[in-house]
N, C-alpha and C positions, 0 to 999 in steps of 0.2 A: 413290701407287702406285709400286712399284719393280719391277725385273725379277724379284725374288724372288717377287712375287705373280702373275707370268704363269703360265698353265696349260700343262702339257705336252700337253693336248688342245687342238688348234688351234681347234676350234669354240667352245670356252669363252671364248676371248679376244675379247670383244665391245666392250670399252672400254679406252682408255688414258688414265688420269688424267681420267676424266669425259668424254672425247671418244668418241662412238660410232664403232665400226668394224664394226658389224653389217652384214648384207646390206642393200643398198639405202641405204647411208650417203650423206649429202648430199655433193656435190662440194666444198663449202666446208670440210667436216671432213677431207678428205684431207690437205691441207697441215698442218692443226692436229694430226692424229694423228701424222704423220711428225715434227713438231717435238717432241711429247711423247715419242715413242719415242727420238728422238735424244738428248733430255735425259736419259732414263733410262740409255741406253748410256754417255753421258759420265759420269754419276754413278758408275756401276760402274767405269769406266776410271780415274777420279780416285783410287780406292782399290783398285786391281787386286790388291793383295796379299791383301785380305780380302773375303769375300763373305757376304752374307745369303742362304743357299741357299733357305730356305723349303721347301715341299713339292712345288711344281710344279702343284698343283691347288687350293690355297686359301691364303688369308692366314693365316699362323701368328703366334702370340703366345708370347713367351718369358716365362713366369710364374715368379717366384722361388719355389722350394720350400724352400731353405735357404741358408746362407751359401756353399755350394759346389755347388748344384744348381739346375736349372730343369726345368719341364715344358713340352713343346711339343705343341700340340693337333693332331698328325698323326703318322703313322708315318714318321719321318725317321732311324731308327736306322742305316740303311745309309750315309747320307751323314754323319751326325754319329757317326762310329765311333771306337772306342778308339784313343788315340794321336795323334789329329789336334790340331794347334795351334789355339787359339781366342783371340779377343779379345772380352771381355765389357764392354759399355759401359752405364752407367746414370747418371742425374742425380746421385744421392747416392754411387754406387759409384765414379764416374769411369771410368777405363779399366784393366782388369786383363787380364794375359796368362797363359796356361796351356795345359793339354792336357786332352783328354777321358779320364777314368779309366774310366767305365762309361757304357753307352748301351743302354737296353732299352725295348721298346714293350709297353704294356698298354693296350688300348683304353680311352679314346680318346687317350691321351697317350704321348709318348716322354719318359722321364726320363733326363736327362743329368747326370752328375756330373763335376766338374772338379778337377784338381790345379793350383792357381795358383802361379805363380812367387813371388808375394807378395800379401797382402791377401785380401779375400773380397767377396761380394756384400752390399752394405749393406742392412739391413732397411728403410731408408727408400725403397727402390725396389720397387714392386709388380711391375713388369715391367722387363726389360732387353733389350738387343739382343745377340745372340750371332753373331759373325762367325767363319768358319772360314778357315784359311790356304789360299791358292791352291796347288794342286799344280804350277802352272806357274811360279810366282815364289817367291823365297825368303821364308819367313815372318820375323817379327821376330827370332826366335832360330832359326837354321838347323840346329842340331845338338842332339843330346841328350847332355848331359855328366853321365853317371852311371857311376862306376867299375865298378859291378856289372852294368851293362847289363840292368837288370831290366824296363825299359819294353817291350822287345820291339816297338818301333815298326816298322810296315810302310812308313812314309813318310820319317821323318827319319833321317839317318845319325848314327853316334856321333861325338863329338869325338875329335880325335887324342889328347888327354890321356886320355879315358876308355878308348880302345882300348889305349893304352900301359899304363894302370893295370890294366885287366882282364887283359891278356896277361901282365904281369909279376907280378901279385899271386898269392901262393900257389903251389900246384902244379897244373899243367895236365897232365892225362892224355890222351894221344892214342892212340886204339885203332884198329887196322887202318888206319893211315895210311902212305902211301908217301912217303919223302923222297928226292928226286933231287938229288944233289950239293949238299946243304945245308951251310952253314957254321954249326956250332953251337959256342958257347963254353961250356964246362963244362955241357953239357946233362945233364939227368936224363931219360932216355928210357925209356918203357915198351917192353919187348922185343917187344911185339906190334905196335908202330907200323910201318906200311908205307905205301907210296905217296908222293905228293907232299905234303909237310907244309906248305910255304909256297908262295905264289904272289906273284910280283912283276909284276902287270899294272896299268899306269897307268889303263886303262879298266875293269879288273875284269870283263872280257868273259866269262870262264868262269862267273861267278856261282856259284862253288863253295860248297856247303854244308858241306864238310868241311875244306878247306884254310884256313890262316891267311894273311891278307894281310900283306905286308911294310909296314913303316912308310913307306917311300918310296912304295909304290903307294897306300897310303891317303892320304898327303899329296897326291900328284899327282891322285888321283881327286877328293878333296874340293876342291882348288884349282880343278879344272876345272868343278865343279858349283856352287860357291858364288861368287857375285858380291858386290861390295861392297854394303852395306846403306845405306838412307837414315838420316840423322841427324835425328831429330825434336827440335825445340826450341820452347819457349814463353816468352813474356815477360809483363810485367804486363798487357799487352794484345796479343792476336794470337798466332798460332803459325806455324811454318814447318817445312820439311824440306829437307835437303841431300842430293843424290845424291853419295855419296862417290866414285863412279867419275868423275864429270864436272863436279861443281860445287865451289865454294869457299865455306866457311862464313866470313862476314865479320861481325865485331863492330864495329858503328858507334858512334861517340861521340854523346852527347847534350849538352844544356845542362850546362855545368860539368864535363864528362868529356872527356879526351883518350885516344886509343888509338894504340899504335904496335907494329909487329911487326918482329922481326929474327931470322932463322933459325927456330929452334923456340920462340922466346919472344914471347909477347903481353903487352905492358905496358899497363895501364889506370891512368891518373893523373887527378887532379882539376885543373881550371883554377882560376886565382885568381878569387875572388869579386869582383864589382864591383857598383855600384848598379844596373846594368842586366842583370847576368848572374849566375845561380847558380853557385857554385863552392866551393872550399875556402878557408876564411877563418881568419885569425889575429885575435886580439883585442888592442886597444891597452891597454897596461898602465896608462894613466891612468884608464881607465874600468872595466876588467874584471879579474877574477882567474880563473885557470884551474887546476884541480887534478884530476888523473886524468881529464881530458877534460870535467869538469863546469865550466860557465861561470857565474860569478856577477858581479853588478854590485857594484863596490867601494863602500864608504862614501864619499859625496861624489863618486861617479863620474858622477852626472847633475847638471849645472848647471841653474840656473833657466832659462837661455836655451834649453835643450834640451827643456823641458816645454811642452806645449800650453797649460797654465794654470799660470803661474809665480807667481801671487799669490793671496791670499785677500782678498775684499772684505768689509769690515765696514760695516754700514749700520744706521741707526735708522728706515728707511722713507722718509726724505726726503733725508738726506745720506749719502754713502758715501765710504769711503777704501780704496784698494788697498794692501795690505801685502805686500811681496815675501816669498817663502818664505825662512826664516832670519831674518826680521825679528821684531819684537815686537808683539803685540796686547795692549793694556792694558785690563783690565776695570775701569772706574771706578764708584764708588759714586755714587748720586744721593740726593735727599732721601728719608729714611726707610729707606735701604738701606746695608748694610755689605758689603764684598767682602774675602775672605781667600783666599790661595793656599797650598797645602801639598802637596808631593809630586805636583805635576801636577794637583791638584784645585782647582777654583774653587768657593768656597762663598759663596752669597748669603744674607744674614740681615737681618731687619728691625730697624731701630732702634726704641726705645721712642717712642711717640707723646707729644707734649707740646702745649701750647696754641700753641706757635710753630713746631712741626715735625711734618710728617706721618710716621707710622710705624705699627708694629704695636701695637694697643691691646687691652687686656682691659677688661671691663665690670664695674663694681661690682655685686655681687649684691644690694645694697640697692636699686638703682634699675632693673636690667635683668635680663631673662631671655634666655639664648642657647641655641638649639636648632638643631642642624645648620647652624650658621653664621648663622642668622637671629636678629637682635636685636630684642627687643620691650621696651617700658616696662612694668614691673611695676605692678599695681594699687597705687595710692597711692605709686607710685615717684617722683612729682614732688611735692616739698614746696611749701608755700604761698610760701615765699620765692623759689622758682624761677619763679613765674608772674608775668607782667606785671600791673600794677595795672589795666589796661584791662578785665579780666575779673574777675567776682566770684570771688575766690580761695577763699571759703568753700565754694562749690559744687564746686570741684575737690578741695579738701582732704577734704570729707566724701563725695565721690563722687556727689553729687546731680545734677551736670551730665551731660547725655546726649551720646552721640556726635553726634546730630543737631544739638545746640546747638554743639558744637565745629565741625562741618562747615558749618553754615548760620548763622554769626554774625549775618547780617543779620536773622534772625528773633528775636533776643533782645528781651525786653521789660524788661530790667533797666536800670540806669543807662547801660550801654554803648549801648543803643538811643538813649537821649536824647542822648548825646554825639554819636553818628553823625548823628542828625537835625539837630543844631545845626550840624554842619559842612556840610550840603547846602544849595545855593542852590536854593530852590524857585521856579519861575516857570511861569506859564501860557502863556508864549510863548517860543519859542526865542530871539527877539531880546533877551529880558531877561537871557540868559546873558552873562557877560563876553566870551566868545569864541564867537560863533555859528558861525564857520567851523570852529573846532576841534570843536565839538559835532556839526556836520553830518558831519564826517569820522568821528568816533567812533561816531556812530549809523548810519553807512553810507548817508547820504542823498545825499552829494555835491552836485552843482549842482541836482538835482531840487527841492531845498527852496526855491530862490530863483526857480524858473521859474514863469511864468504857468500856471495849471491848464489853460488851454485849449490849450496847446502845450508838451509836455514832450519834451525830447530826451535820449536815453540813449546815451552813448558808451562802448563797451567793456564793456557789461553786458547783462542780459536781464531780461525780465518773465516770471515763472512763475506757474502756478496759474490761468491763464485757463480759463474754462468755454466750452462751445459757444455761439457767438453766437446771439442771437435777433432783434436789431435791426440795421438796416443800418449804424448808427453804432458797433456793438460791435467791440472788438478781437477777433481770432481767434487760436487757438493753432495749433501746427505740425500736429497731427493733423488738424484741420479742413481746413487748406490741402492736406495730402498727399492726403486723400480727394477734395478738389475737383479736383485736377489729375491724378488717377490716369489719366484717359483721355488727357490731353495727352502723356504720356511716350511713348506708343506710336507717334507719328508720326516716321518715320525716312526720310531721303532716301538712295537708292542710285543710283550712277551707271548701273548696268545690271542686268539680271536674266537668268538662264539660260533657255534654251529646251530643253535636253537635259542629260544627265549630263555633269559636268565632272570631270576628273581633278585632285583637290585637290593631289596631289604636284607637278604641274608645269603645270597648266592655268590657273593664275591668276598668271602671271608678266607683268611689264611687256612690252608689245608683243603679248601674246595678244589674241584677239578674242572677245568675248562678245556675241552678238546684234548683230553689226556694229559694236560699240564697241571701239576699241583701248585696252587697259588701260594705266594709269599707276600706278606704285607708290603705294599708299595709297588707291586707289579702293575704295569700299565696293561689294560685289557681292552680290546676292541669289541664292543657289542654292536652287531650289525643285523641281528635276526630277531629283534624284539617284536612281540605281538603288537605293542603300541610303538609305532615307528618314531614318535617324538622322543623316546628314551634312548635311541641309538646314539653311539658316540664313544669317546674314550673315557675310561674310568680307572681309578686306582684301587687295588685290593686293600682291604682293611683287616685288622686283627679280629674284629668281631663287629656285628651290626650292619647297618646300611652303608653301602658304598656311595661315594660322591664322584662327580666328574673330575677328570684331570684338570687341575687349575690352569694349566697351559692351553687347554682346549675346552673351555667352558662357555664359549659364545658361538653363535652360528657363523660369525665372520671368521673365527679361528678354525672352525671345522671345515667350512666350505672350501672345496678344491684340495683338501688335505690328502696327501698320499701316506698310507700306513703300511709299513713293512712288518709282517708277522714273523717273530723270531723262532717260535716253537709251535708244536701241535701235530696231532695225528692227521687232520685234514687240511690245516691251514699253514703248515710249516713253510716259511720262506715265500709265502704268497703276498701280493701287493693289492691293496684295496683303495679305491678313490672315492672320496665323499662328493657326490654329485648334487648336493643341496645348494640352492642359490644362497648367496651371502646376505640377502636382504630379509631373511626370515627371522622368526622370533623363537628363542629357545623355550621349549615347553609346549608350543602350539604348532610348530612347523615340523613336518615329517623329515627325518634325517635318513638318507639312503647312502649305501655303499655299493660300489660295483668293482668286481675283480678286474684289475687292469690286464689287458691282453694286447698283442700287436695287431689284432684284427677284430672284427666284430664277432667272430665265432671262435677264435683261437684260445688257447689256454697257456698262461705263463707259469712256469715253475722254476724254482731254484735260480733266480736271476740275481745278479749282484755286480757292482762296479767298484773298483778301487782306483785311487788317484795317487800319483807320485809326481809332485811338481805340477806341470801343466799337462801331464799325460794321464789318460784314463785307460785302465785295463778292464775289458769286459770279459766275464767268465760265467760258466754255468750251462744249464741245459738249453739247447737252441730253441728259438721261438718258431713255432709252426704257425704260419700265417698265410691267409689268402690275400692280404693287403700288400701295400707297397710302401717302402721308405725311399724317398727321393732325396738326392743330394746334388747340389749345384757343383758340377765339376770345375766351374770357373772360380769357385771359392775355395774348394779343398781338393787337393790331388788325391784321387782314389788310391793311388799306389801307396800314399802315406798310411792309409788305414790298413791296406793289405799287408804292408811290410812292417806294421807296428811302429811307424816312424812318428816322431813327435809332430803334432799339429799345432800351429801357432794359435794364440788367442783370437786373432782376427778370423782365422779359418774356422775355429770352433763357433764363432758368432754367426757364421753363415752355413752351419750344418744343414739347416732346413732347405737350403737351396740346391743341394746336390741332385743332379739328374742323371748321373752316369750309372754304371752297373754296380754301384756301391752295395746294393742289396745282396748281390751274388757274392761279392768279396766278404761282406760281413758274415754271410751264412757259412762260407767256406773257411775263413781264417780266424773267426772269433766267435766265442760263445757269448750270447747276449745275456750274461748273468745279471747285470743291472742296467740293461739297455733302456728301460723305461725311465728309471731314475736319472740316468745319464742324459736322456733326451729332455726330461723336464728341467734338469739343472741347466741345460744349454738353451732353454727357451722354446723347445718344440712342443 
């Protein structure tokens, strides 16, 4: 908003640049409104020579109608009147000066036509800004300089030159004019002229419509009315203005440019160019040639030392040699290749192939077919004399030998087979062979061939193809072992566990406390109480910053079904928590949940643990209070073995789930279930 948009109706002015000044305005808006009003006043003052008048009652738009006219959406014909100086500004138009030639209103628009000093309104501007010259300050062009004085301006005076030209041109007839003591040199007067013909008034106070002003009075009057104008200037960047009455226009030197002034002469000269300063340079005759200001590099003007890369490297992939520019690179021929040079062209050609030299070969049409560079032996292309005597040549000659016979010579039943059989050493035992060690190696047996069958050692190898074992003494394959220990992988030790939400970005740093445990960098921490359940899981404490998941437990599959034993803590010491999230979820989007492991749906497990010695497990700790049952198949494990702490066999362990005797009572009475749950999981329960 500018002052041009203010209304001449006071009550209509309710806002200033978005700040309410309506009745009941808030006290805080008073100073804001004053500041906006002061800004608008200053904006006008900065360009006091030119004004956007507007209409006084609405915001107006100056719409391009033609290259010399605009329409204004209000009746502003009285202020945008004929003869007034204007400044038209547009993005594509730039700034154009002129005067109003015509101005007329036809609802709802005023159409204003201009006569520009030069140029026009560019078609690229849909709208422009139209400023009018101040009647209080001198416009950009303070006078009208037309010898015929046809503008009939009510605002701007004529120039001295135009007055002189107008008065002195042609014949001027003065009718009913009175001349009092005039001095006329060779005048041609109308006899009816009377009165005062000339007035010599420096202030032109009489404002006569009939008398002619003297040259002196016109000059004096114009000098008194016209002050020095501003000199506007623009550079590659930025613009400025100089008040010719009080300011000095200074031309400053920049990099590489010197300026000096003496009397009425301003001299601009270039500084010498240096490696650190732009300036005017001359070019050394050793390196450059200059003709008509055009600089060229002379032949040989650039030495190798002045080049970033002054040599060419020649290499065969393993060895390389650098040759300076101006040196010679020799293209040598190798076996089967000839090299020739002519007029700057290197030509490689192949030598003829011989029995002693590689080269370019052609193939006899009697023996070979060649198609698209592929060479094949023609049918019957190999004569009998070309075949070794170890194969029945007649079969090759007459074509009766098959491809299979060629490829699988071991299957021949001809004399060749007999000869091959005669060359073989047949033995029923490896020891009958001349070199048993070499034979073992060739057969891939290694040392296994010499070992006792009851104890075989394999170093650096593997046994494959094992089936699922059925007897206790059977060897097992990896798949069977992986399935057997699937439950064991889930037992994990954590130093401590959360009791509430933890900020992962800075809450797992060394020195922080989780459940009364002071963290050390590298401690494994179980987070089970996060506000965002997708964040739950196992993390490693860090020295500082954000913690990351334990790399051994950073997938849903690794977390799912995992049993975590907590090592320390005020609330969670020695407690066990089970991850109940399904393994088919996605980390970051699937909620991860942990449940404290108990021997019943409602019981509480504390201080449980199990130790192993050989095949014996010792259960210790606080007993489990449970409303549930543990069943043991008495046909698989003797209950007395557990009660008497007797070693239970591996087979019996394997059927622990099947016990149906009073094992629960015996367990409660004779053993503390310190690690009963881990024990049960390890045994597959």
